[in-house]
C-alpha positions in Angstrom: 120.6 100.9 94.8 117.6 99.6 93.1 115.2 101.7 94.9 117.4 104.7 94.3 117.4 104.0 90.5 113.7 103.9 90.4 113.2 107.1 92.3 115.6 108.8 89.9 113.8 107.3 86.9 110.4 108.4 88.3 111.6 111.9 88.8 112.9 112.2 85.2 109.8 110.9 83.6 107.7 113.3 85.8 109.8 116.3 85.1 108.2 118.1 82.0 110.5 119.1 79.2 110.4 122.9 78.0 110.7 121.9 74.4 107.9 119.3 74.5 105.5 121.6 76.3 104.9 123.7 73.2 103.5 120.7 71.2 100.1 120.8 72.6 99.3 124.4 71.6 100.6 123.7 68.1 98.3 120.6 67.7 95.4 122.7 69.1 95.9 125.6 66.6 96.3 123.2 63.8 93.1 121.0 64.7 91.2 124.3 64.9 91.7 125.2 61.4 90.9 121.7 59.9 87.6 120.1 59.1 86.2 117.4 61.3 87.3 114.4 59.3 91.1 115.8 59.4 90.8 116.6 63.1 89.5 113.1 63.8 92.4 111.7 61.8 94.9 114.0 63.9 93.4 112.8 67.1 93.8 109.2 65.9 97.5 109.7 64.9 98.1 111.2 68.3 96.5 108.2 70.0 98.6 105.8 67.8 101.8 107.5 68.7 101.0 107.3 72.4 100.0 103.9 72.4 103.6 102.1 72.1 105.1 104.1 75.2 102.0 103.6 77.2 102.2 99.9 76.1 105.8 99.7 77.3 105.1 101.4 80.6 102.1 99.3 81.4 104.1 96.2 80.7 107.1 97.4 83.0 104.5 98.3 85.6 102.8 94.9 85.6 106.2 92.9 85.7 107.1 95.2 88.8 103.8 94.6 90.4 103.8 90.9 89.8 107.6 90.6 91.2 106.7 92.6 94.2 103.5 90.7 95.4 103.7 89.0 98.7 104.0 85.2 98.4 101.1 83.2 99.7 101.9 80.5 102.1 
């Protein structure tokens, strides 16, 4: 049950969404029309928005890794 849930969750995370796939081209076109200071600010904003989900996934991965380590005897 638990293994099947993890596989299903992984498949959902790896499946790209059509609606989200267009964001990269919009950001690229917007950044191309900006000066370097504004483009750096936009890149910083993207990193800021990505940090929280990546921190959550990293924490969950660490908890999973720590829970599945072999026990030393």
